[in-house]
N, C-alpha and C positions, 0 to 999 in steps of 0.2 A: 388105314382109310377110315373115314369117319363113318360111324354106324347109326346116325340118327335118321329120321324120316327125310327122304329127298324132296326137294322143291322143284328145281329146274329139271324137268324130265319130259320124256315122251314114252308112251306105253311100249312095253316089252323090250327096253333097252337093257343091256347087261347091268348087274347090280353095281359093278364098279363105277359105271357112268353115272348112275343115280347118286352114289356116294360122292363122286367127283363134283357134282353140281353144288355140294355143300362146302366144298373147300376152294371155292373161288377166291383168288388172292385179292388182298386189299389194294386199293389204288396206291401208285407210288407216292411217297412223301413229297410235300410241297417243296419247291426249289426256293432257296433263300434268296431274297432280292438284295441288291447292294444298298446299304444304308444311305440316307440323304446326307449331304455335306453337313458336318458339325453334329450329327446325331450319333448315338451310341449303337454299335451293331447289336442285332438281336441275339439273345443267348442261344446257344446251340440247342437243337431238339434232342431231348434224352431218348436214347435208343432203348426200347423195352420189348419184352415178349409177353404176349397174352397166351394162355393155355387153359386146359381143364384137367381136373383130377377126379378120380372116382374109381371104385372097384366094381366087379361084376354084381355085387350085392348092394351097391349104392343106388338108391332110387333117384337121387338128384345129383348129378354131377355139378362140380363147382368151378366157376371161372376165377383164374388167378392172374396176377401181373407180376413180373419180375424184371430186374435190370438185364442188360444185354448179356451179362456173363452168368445169368441165372440166379443171382443173389437178390437181396432185398424183396423177398417174396411177400405177396400181400393177397389175401382172399378178397374178392369183390362180391360174389354172390352166386346164386344158382344160374345155370345156363349151359349151353353148348354152342359150338361153332363161333367162337369169339373172333372178332376182327378189330384190331387196334388201329385207331385213327392216326394219320400220319404225323400229327403234332404230339402223339404219345399221351394225350390227356383223356381219351375216352375209349372204351371197349364196348362194342355192340355184340349182343349175343341173342341167340334164339331161345325161347322159353317153352317151346312145345315139350311136354312130358316132364316139366320141372315142378308142376303143382299137383294138388290133389285130384284135379279134374283137367284132363288135357283139352277139353273143349271150352274152357272158360279162362278168363284172365288175360293179361297182356301177351302179345306175340313176340315183342322185341323189347329188351331192356338195354339201355345205354348206361354203363357205369362210368363214374368219374375215377380216374387214377389218383386224384388229389384228395379224395374223401368227400366230395360233394354228394348230395342226395342222387340216387339213381333215377332215371327218367324212363317211363314206360310208353310204348307206342303200339298202336294197332290192336287188334283183338283176335284171340283164337277162335272166336265164334265164326264158323264158316270157312276158315283158311288157316294154313300153317305158313309162317313167315320165316325166311332165312335171310340174314344179312349177306350181301354179296360184295360190296365195295364202298369204300370212302372216297370222296373227292379230295384232291390234293390239299385244299384249304381246311379240311376237316369239318366242313359245314354240312355237306350233304351225305346221306347214307342211302345206298341203293338196296332195296329189299325185294325179293321174289315172294309173292303170295301164291300159294297153291291151294285151290279150292278143295274142301273136304266133302263137297256135294257128291252124290252118287251119279249124276248125269251132268253133261255139258261142263266137264271139269275145266277143259282148256279156256272156253269163253269166259268162265268165272274166275279164272286165275289172272294174275297181272304182275306188272313191274311197278313198284312204288318207290319214290324218292322222298325221304324224310328230310325236311329242312330244320336242322337242330336250332337254327337261330329263331325261327318262329314257331316251331312245333307242328307245322303243317305237313301232312303227308300227300304228296302230289301223285296221282295215278298217271304214269307215263303211257302205258298201253295195256290192253287186255290180251290174253293168250298165255301159252306155255313158254316160259322164259328159260333159256339155256345159257346163262352167263351174262355179265354186265361188267363194264369197266369205264372209269372216268378218264378224260383226257388229261395227260400230265402237264399241259401248258397253262393251267389255271383258269381255263375258260368255263370249267364245270360242265362241259358237254359230256355226254354219256353214250357209249356204244353198247348195244344189247342185241341178243338174238331172240326171235319170236316165231312160234308156230301157232296156228289156229286150231290145231287138233293134237291129240296124244298119239295118233297113229304113227307108226314107224316110217310110213311112206309120206307123211305130211310135209309140205314145203316149209323150210325154215331158213330165214335170211337174217342178215344184219341191218340194224337201223341205228341212226344217230339222232339225238335230240338234245334240247336244253335240259337243265335240271328240273324244270317244272313242267316239262312235256311239250314245250313249244318248238315249232319247226322241225318235225320229224321227217327225216329223209331216209330212203333205203339206200344201203350201201352195196349190197349184193343182190343178184337176181337169179342165181343158180338153183335156189331152193334146197341147198345142201350145206349151208354155212351156219356155224354155231360156236359157242364158247369163246367169245372175243376177249382179247387182252390188249389194251392201248398202251403202246410204248412211245418212246421219244421220237422215233422215226417211222414206225409202222404199227398197224393193228395186226396182231397175230390172231389167228382163229383156226378152228378145225373145218375142213371140208370133208364130208363123209362120202364114201363110196358104198352103195348098198351091196350086201351079200346075203346069201341065204341064211347064214348063222349069225347075222348082226352086221351093222356097218363097220367099215374100216376108216379110221381117222388118220389123216396126215395134216401137218400144220402148214398154213399158207400165210403169206404176207400181203398186205394191201395198204397203200398210202391213204391216209384219211382225206387227202385232198383230191383223190381220184386216180385214174390210171389203171393199168392192167394189174391183176393179182399175180403173185409169184409163189410157186410151190417151194416151201422151205425144206421139208423133211421127206425122206423116202426110206423109212424104216420098214423092214419086213413085218408083216402082221399075219401070223398063222391063224387058222380057225380057232374060234372061241376067244380070241384076243381082239382088241379093238384099236390099239395104237395110242398115240401121243395127244395129250390135251395140254395147251399152255397154261402155266400157273403164275409165273412172275418174271418180269423184265428187270435187268439192271437199268440204272438211271440213264446211261447212255444208249440203251437199246441193243448193245452188241452181244449180250449174253441173256439166255433164256433158260428158265427151269421148267420142265414139263413133267407130266405124269403118264406113264405107260401102263395101261390096264387091260383087263379082260376078266374071264372067269378065274377066280381065286388068284388074281394078279394085281399088284400095285407096286410099281417101280418108279423111282426117281431118275430122271434123265437130265443131262445138260445138253443144250443145243447152242451152237455158235450162229450168229446172225451177221451177215446174210449167207454164209457158206452152207449152213444146214447140217454141219457135222454134228452128230448126236452120239452121246455115250451114256451108258447106264451106270448109276452110282451104286457101288457095293461097299458095305461096311462090314469088316470081318467076314467077307465072302457071302454076306446076306443082303438081300434087297431091302430098301428102305423106301418111305413115302416122302414126296416132295412137299415142303411147307413154304419156302420162300427163297429169296436171294437178296444179299446186301446191296445197297445202292451202288457201291463201287464195283459190284460184280465178282468180288473175290470170294465171299463166303456163301454157301448154300445151307439153308436151315432145313433140317430133317426131322421127321417122326420115325423112331425106330420101334419095331415090334408092336405097332398099334393097329395094323390092318386086321380087322375082324377080332380084335382083342379089347378088353377093357382098358381104360386109360392108365390104370395102375400097372399094367404090363409093360408099358412103353417108357421111352425116355426121349427127351429132346436134345438134339446135338447139332453141330455145324461141322462142315467139312469144306476145304478149298474147292473152288470150282474146277480147278485143273487136276484135282485129285490129291490124295494124301491121308493121313490119319484123321479120324473124326474125334471131336472134342465133346464129351457129354456136358450139357448145360444144366438140365433139370431131369431128375429121375422120377419115375412114377407119374408121368404126365403125357398128354397127347393134344392134338389139334393146335400146334404151334402156330403163331402168327406174330410177325414183328413189324416195326417201322424203321428197320436198319438200312 
């Protein structure tokens, strides 16, 4: 699990939930359109993996890029929480804690995988920023801003969408944001969850808007919905059930066009554990990777859609952390031995969705993210 400062949070949530808010999965890669008659088909998008390296003594972790098999590795620069764009050409990363003063400098850096100059956005003065998701066309980047003020933290926090074509950062909403995801249909609509307070009892609901903040509509009204993930058929999200030791999460499905919500999972959640959070969909929406967490717990799970059959992933008998799923749904990307450990202790691997031996792709690495 990622160990940097959480962004999308509400007060007194378990630490794994705070960390999970930093590992929101990138939006699904753009769907290739059929070429016009007589034109040449577009070249295939290269599948790459973004990740970080660093030891317990490293003051500044580094963001790297590699090919899908873990080769052709290239250092991009300082940062954490890397998110690779669907076209494989850009990597967004958080910059909090990477400079001599954590209260100054840019909050987000977008690195080019082709060697073009890096672009900096937003400022650490007053807020910490974490990239949450790319739009399928790789133009828009959703970023959660958490205020560093001592009071009125939620009202001063916000969801911002950076338009990389114009360099403009659009404020979508104010409040504490717990997850955001773009529609995979190319419309650049975004679904997000928002609460107006950090209180554990505060109402939190899902909303949909355009990439520049226009036409915001509320998707849920139960006050218990968060961590949305937009798939080809459904929006998967968590609905929380309050308990004395912290909320229990189960994954629900809702059509973006309306209709009743459907409960997807019914996984037992003992005390001090919190349940499943959706991480990534396969392109057809039939397979989902989720993270099961709680106190000292971070486990990758697979979930079938719409049956809800859920299984924990084990590698050599040990639990691992979910990082993504391939577009065809066959492979699951994993972080091994990274939960509460420095990146140098971990490794990035892949394993078949249906089970089988894991293949190590990159050693001494963590926070994997791909566009596969």
